[in-house]
N, C-alpha and C positions, 0 to 999 in steps of 0.2 A: 606508390612504392618505389624508391631510388636505389641503385646498385650503388656500392662504394665505390670509390675511384681508387686508382693505384696508389695514391699519396696515403690512403688509409692503412695500406699494407706496409708500407715502408717505414712504419715506426716499429719501436722495440715490442719485439713477441707479446710481452705481459700486457702491453698497453692495447695492442691490435686484440687479444685475447677477451680483454675486461670490455671492448668496445663492441664486441659480436655478441655480448649477452642481450637477450630482449631483441635481438634483430630476426627478422622473419626470413627463413630459407625457403625458396621456391624453385620446385623441378617441374618443367614442362616436359610431357613425354609423350611418345607414339604406342599406344597399346595393341595396335594393328586395327583398330575399329575404323580408321579414319579420322576421328575425332580427338584433337589434342587433350590430353589428361593432364589435370594439375595435383601436384602433392606438395605439401607445405607443413611447416612447423616453427615452432617459436626456439630459439637457441637459450637454453636455460644452463648450461654448464659447457666451460671450455677448460683447455688445458694449455700450458705455455711452454714449450721447449725451444731449444735454439743456440744453445751455447756450445761453442765448440769442444769442451771439455764434457759436456752431458753425454753420457753413454745411451741416455732414450731419444735423444734428438736424431 
């Protein structure tokens, strides 16, 4: 499992959004038990905003 580098996110917003589809998102966290927990899922939907004229961005 590799993390996308900064160049991945330096592209146009819509291209990055498409590129994220199917990727696994993983979060490691401590729930206080002393043993790290892992939460993960597959990205199956994205939305792309980013225009200066887009009120939703």
